[in-house]
Biotite code that builds the C-alpha atoms (Angstrom):
import biotite.structure as struc

atoms = struc.array([
    struc.Atom([-16.806, 49.632, -61.113], chain_id="A", res_id=1, res_name="MET", atom_name="CA", element="C"),
    struc.Atom([-13.852, 50.806, -59.034], chain_id="A", res_id=2, res_name="GLY", atom_name="CA", element="C"),
    struc.Atom([-16.092, 53.048, -56.931], chain_id="A", res_id=3, res_name="ARG", atom_name="CA", element="C"),
    struc.Atom([-18.532, 50.170, -56.400], chain_id="A", res_id=4, res_name="ASP", atom_name="CA", element="C"),
    struc.Atom([-15.688, 47.890, -55.303], chain_id="A", res_id=5, res_name="LEU", atom_name="CA", element="C"),
    struc.Atom([-14.309, 50.521, -52.924], chain_id="A", res_id=6, res_name="ALA", atom_name="CA", element="C"),
    struc.Atom([-17.798, 51.020, -51.471], chain_id="A", res_id=7, res_name="LYS", atom_name="CA", element="C"),
    struc.Atom([-18.219, 47.254, -51.029], chain_id="A", res_id=8, res_name="ARG", atom_name="CA", element="C"),
    struc.Atom([-14.881, 46.901, -49.240], chain_id="A", res_id=9, res_name="ILE", atom_name="CA", element="C"),
    struc.Atom([-15.509, 49.934, -47.030], chain_id="A", res_id=10, res_name="GLY", atom_name="CA", element="C"),
    struc.Atom([-13.622, 49.473, -43.753], chain_id="A", res_id=11, res_name="ASP", atom_name="CA", element="C"),
    struc.Atom([-13.069, 45.762, -44.440], chain_id="A", res_id=12, res_name="SER", atom_name="CA", element="C"),
    struc.Atom([-9.945, 44.155, -45.806], chain_id="A", res_id=13, res_name="ALA", atom_name="CA", element="C"),
    struc.Atom([-11.455, 41.964, -48.511], chain_id="A", res_id=14, res_name="THR", atom_name="CA", element="C"),
    struc.Atom([-14.223, 41.571, -51.036], chain_id="A", res_id=15, res_name="ALA", atom_name="CA", element="C"),
    struc.Atom([-15.004, 38.306, -52.782], chain_id="A", res_id=16, res_name="LEU", atom_name="CA", element="C"),
    struc.Atom([-15.963, 38.788, -56.419], chain_id="A", res_id=17, res_name="MET", atom_name="CA", element="C"),
    struc.Atom([-17.974, 36.009, -57.997], chain_id="A", res_id=18, res_name="ARG", atom_name="CA", element="C"),
    struc.Atom([-16.023, 34.670, -60.950], chain_id="A", res_id=19, res_name="GLY", atom_name="CA", element="C"),
    struc.Atom([-13.095, 37.020, -60.301], chain_id="A", res_id=20, res_name="HIS", atom_name="CA", element="C"),
    struc.Atom([-11.481, 35.914, -57.035], chain_id="A", res_id=21, res_name="GLY", atom_name="CA", element="C"),
    struc.Atom([-10.974, 38.479, -54.314], chain_id="A", res_id=22, res_name="ALA", atom_name="CA", element="C"),
    struc.Atom([-9.628, 41.951, -53.731], chain_id="A", res_id=23, res_name="THR", atom_name="CA", element="C"),
    struc.Atom([-7.529, 42.500, -50.617], chain_id="A", res_id=24, res_name="VAL", atom_name="CA", element="C"),
    struc.Atom([-6.403, 45.776, -49.083], chain_id="A", res_id=25, res_name="VAL", atom_name="CA", element="C"),
    struc.Atom([-3.984, 46.506, -46.265], chain_id="A", res_id=26, res_name="GLY", atom_name="CA", element="C"),
    struc.Atom([-2.032, 49.383, -44.798], chain_id="A", res_id=27, res_name="LYS", atom_name="CA", element="C"),
    struc.Atom([1.027, 48.095, -46.665], chain_id="A", res_id=28, res_name="ASP", atom_name="CA", element="C"),
    struc.Atom([2.106, 45.218, -48.900], chain_id="A", res_id=29, res_name="ILE", atom_name="CA", element="C"),
    struc.Atom([3.015, 42.981, -45.960], chain_id="A", res_id=30, res_name="ARG", atom_name="CA", element="C"),
    struc.Atom([-0.421, 43.265, -44.408], chain_id="A", res_id=31, res_name="GLN", atom_name="CA", element="C"),
    struc.Atom([-2.141, 42.747, -47.773], chain_id="A", res_id=32, res_name="ALA", atom_name="CA", element="C"),
    struc.Atom([-0.088, 39.593, -48.454], chain_id="A", res_id=33, res_name="VAL", atom_name="CA", element="C"),
    struc.Atom([-0.732, 38.322, -44.907], chain_id="A", res_id=34, res_name="TYR", atom_name="CA", element="C"),
    struc.Atom([-4.476, 38.799, -45.356], chain_id="A", res_id=35, res_name="ILE", atom_name="CA", element="C"),
    struc.Atom([-4.368, 37.147, -48.794], chain_id="A", res_id=36, res_name="SER", atom_name="CA", element="C"),
    struc.Atom([-2.521, 34.078, -47.559], chain_id="A", res_id=37, res_name="VAL", atom_name="CA", element="C"),
    struc.Atom([-4.713, 33.564, -44.508], chain_id="A", res_id=38, res_name="TYR", atom_name="CA", element="C"),
    struc.Atom([-7.907, 34.289, -46.439], chain_id="A", res_id=39, res_name="LEU", atom_name="CA", element="C"),
    struc.Atom([-7.154, 31.197, -48.517], chain_id="A", res_id=40, res_name="GLU", atom_name="CA", element="C"),
    struc.Atom([-5.998, 29.118, -45.517], chain_id="A", res_id=41, res_name="VAL", atom_name="CA", element="C"),
    struc.Atom([-9.117, 29.990, -43.541], chain_id="A", res_id=42, res_name="ASN", atom_name="CA", element="C"),
    struc.Atom([-11.415, 29.319, -46.510], chain_id="A", res_id=43, res_name="ALA", atom_name="CA", element="C"),
    struc.Atom([-9.877, 25.861, -46.890], chain_id="A", res_id=44, res_name="ARG", atom_name="CA", element="C"),
    struc.Atom([-10.307, 25.166, -43.167], chain_id="A", res_id=45, res_name="LEU", atom_name="CA", element="C"),
    struc.Atom([-13.901, 26.383, -43.254], chain_id="A", res_id=46, res_name="GLN", atom_name="CA", element="C"),
    struc.Atom([-14.685, 24.118, -46.205], chain_id="A", res_id=47, res_name="LYS", atom_name="CA", element="C"),
    struc.Atom([-13.158, 21.140, -44.403], chain_id="A", res_id=48, res_name="GLN", atom_name="CA", element="C"),
    struc.Atom([-15.155, 21.928, -41.271], chain_id="A", res_id=49, res_name="ALA", atom_name="CA", element="C"),
    struc.Atom([-18.380, 22.289, -43.271], chain_id="A", res_id=50, res_name="MET", atom_name="CA", element="C"),
    struc.Atom([-17.729, 18.893, -44.875], chain_id="A", res_id=51, res_name="ASP", atom_name="CA", element="C"),
    struc.Atom([-17.706, 17.383, -41.375], chain_id="A", res_id=52, res_name="MET", atom_name="CA", element="C"),
    struc.Atom([-21.078, 18.864, -40.423], chain_id="A", res_id=53, res_name="GLY", atom_name="CA", element="C"),
    struc.Atom([-22.596, 21.982, -38.942], chain_id="A", res_id=54, res_name="GLU", atom_name="CA", element="C"),
    struc.Atom([-20.095, 24.521, -37.667], chain_id="A", res_id=55, res_name="ILE", atom_name="CA", element="C"),
    struc.Atom([-20.423, 27.290, -35.131], chain_id="A", res_id=56, res_name="LYS", atom_name="CA", element="C"),
    struc.Atom([-18.822, 30.521, -36.335], chain_id="A", res_id=57, res_name="PHE", atom_name="CA", element="C"),
    struc.Atom([-17.029, 32.972, -34.082], chain_id="A", res_id=58, res_name="LEU", atom_name="CA", element="C"),
    struc.Atom([-19.083, 35.864, -32.782], chain_id="A", res_id=59, res_name="THR", atom_name="CA", element="C"),
    struc.Atom([-18.265, 39.416, -33.870], chain_id="A", res_id=60, res_name="ALA", atom_name="CA", element="C"),
    struc.Atom([-16.600, 39.999, -30.479], chain_id="A", res_id=61, res_name="GLY", atom_name="CA", element="C"),
    struc.Atom([-14.454, 36.883, -30.835], chain_id="A", res_id=62, res_name="GLU", atom_name="CA", element="C"),
    struc.Atom([-13.386, 37.963, -34.322], chain_id="A", res_id=63, res_name="VAL", atom_name="CA", element="C"),
    struc.Atom([-12.458, 41.404, -32.983], chain_id="A", res_id=64, res_name="ASP", atom_name="CA", element="C"),
    struc.Atom([-10.286, 39.817, -30.269], chain_id="A", res_id=65, res_name="LYS", atom_name="CA", element="C"),
    struc.Atom([-8.445, 37.640, -32.779], chain_id="A", res_id=66, res_name="VAL", atom_name="CA", element="C"),
    struc.Atom([-7.901, 40.596, -35.120], chain_id="A", res_id=67, res_name="CYS", atom_name="CA", element="C"),
    struc.Atom([-6.674, 42.696, -32.207], chain_id="A", res_id=68, res_name="GLY", atom_name="CA", element="C"),
    struc.Atom([-3.906, 40.168, -31.520], chain_id="A", res_id=69, res_name="ARG", atom_name="CA", element="C"),
    struc.Atom([-2.629, 40.244, -35.095], chain_id="A", res_id=70, res_name="THR", atom_name="CA", element="C"),
    struc.Atom([-0.110, 43.036, -34.960], chain_id="A", res_id=71, res_name="GLY", atom_name="CA", element="C"),
    struc.Atom([2.981, 44.000, -36.859], chain_id="A", res_id=72, res_name="SER", atom_name="CA", element="C"),
    struc.Atom([5.103, 41.423, -34.999], chain_id="A", res_id=73, res_name="TYR", atom_name="CA", element="C"),
    struc.Atom([3.103, 38.471, -36.326], chain_id="A", res_id=74, res_name="GLY", atom_name="CA", element="C"),
    struc.Atom([2.861, 39.936, -39.804], chain_id="A", res_id=75, res_name="ILE", atom_name="CA", element="C"),
    struc.Atom([6.618, 40.567, -39.909], chain_id="A", res_id=76, res_name="ASN", atom_name="CA", element="C"),
    struc.Atom([7.371, 37.030, -38.713], chain_id="A", res_id=77, res_name="ARG", atom_name="CA", element="C"),
    struc.Atom([5.230, 35.616, -41.514], chain_id="A", res_id=78, res_name="ALA", atom_name="CA", element="C"),
    struc.Atom([6.819, 38.015, -44.029], chain_id="A", res_id=79, res_name="TRP", atom_name="CA", element="C"),
    struc.Atom([10.303, 36.930, -42.945], chain_id="A", res_id=80, res_name="GLU", atom_name="CA", element="C"),
    struc.Atom([9.346, 33.271, -43.454], chain_id="A", res_id=81, res_name="ASN", atom_name="CA", element="C"),
    struc.Atom([7.877, 33.942, -46.891], chain_id="A", res_id=82, res_name="TRP", atom_name="CA", element="C"),
    struc.Atom([10.988, 35.933, -47.920], chain_id="A", res_id=83, res_name="CYS", atom_name="CA", element="C"),
    struc.Atom([13.252, 33.057, -46.909], chain_id="A", res_id=84, res_name="ARG", atom_name="CA", element="C"),
    struc.Atom([11.102, 30.506, -48.721], chain_id="A", res_id=85, res_name="ARG", atom_name="CA", element="C"),
    struc.Atom([11.192, 32.676, -51.848], chain_id="A", res_id=86, res_name="ALA", atom_name="CA", element="C"),
    struc.Atom([14.961, 33.181, -51.601], chain_id="A", res_id=87, res_name="GLY", atom_name="CA", element="C"),
    struc.Atom([14.514, 36.932, -51.169], chain_id="A", res_id=88, res_name="ARG", atom_name="CA", element="C"),
    struc.Atom([16.227, 39.195, -48.637], chain_id="A", res_id=89, res_name="PRO", atom_name="CA", element="C"),
    struc.Atom([14.256, 40.137, -45.557], chain_id="A", res_id=90, res_name="PHE", atom_name="CA", element="C"),
    struc.Atom([14.284, 43.706, -44.326], chain_id="A", res_id=91, res_name="GLU", atom_name="CA", element="C"),
    struc.Atom([12.774, 44.334, -40.901], chain_id="A", res_id=92, res_name="ALA", atom_name="CA", element="C"),
    struc.Atom([9.822, 46.716, -40.830], chain_id="A", res_id=93, res_name="ASP", atom_name="CA", element="C"),
    struc.Atom([10.155, 49.637, -38.419], chain_id="A", res_id=94, res_name="ALA", atom_name="CA", element="C"),
    struc.Atom([6.370, 49.576, -37.718], chain_id="A", res_id=95, res_name="GLY", atom_name="CA", element="C"),
])
């Protein structure tokens, strides 16, 4: 099953598993948490948009542009915020 899951994820960051939630991968824990948090946020927003009527999804090129802007700076800013909210110390990432 692990090989099948790895094959399904491939070069992606997530795989939804019916009845089991999702699996998320990242280059490190910060990226994996970032993806996990925004996977849920974006799913909620998509559901709300679908409830309002037909939606027009981003094209593959538009998705690539958005993903290209999400670098270590944005991930570290989010991580710092989550650390503070959890009452945990924040250590800056060198990457």
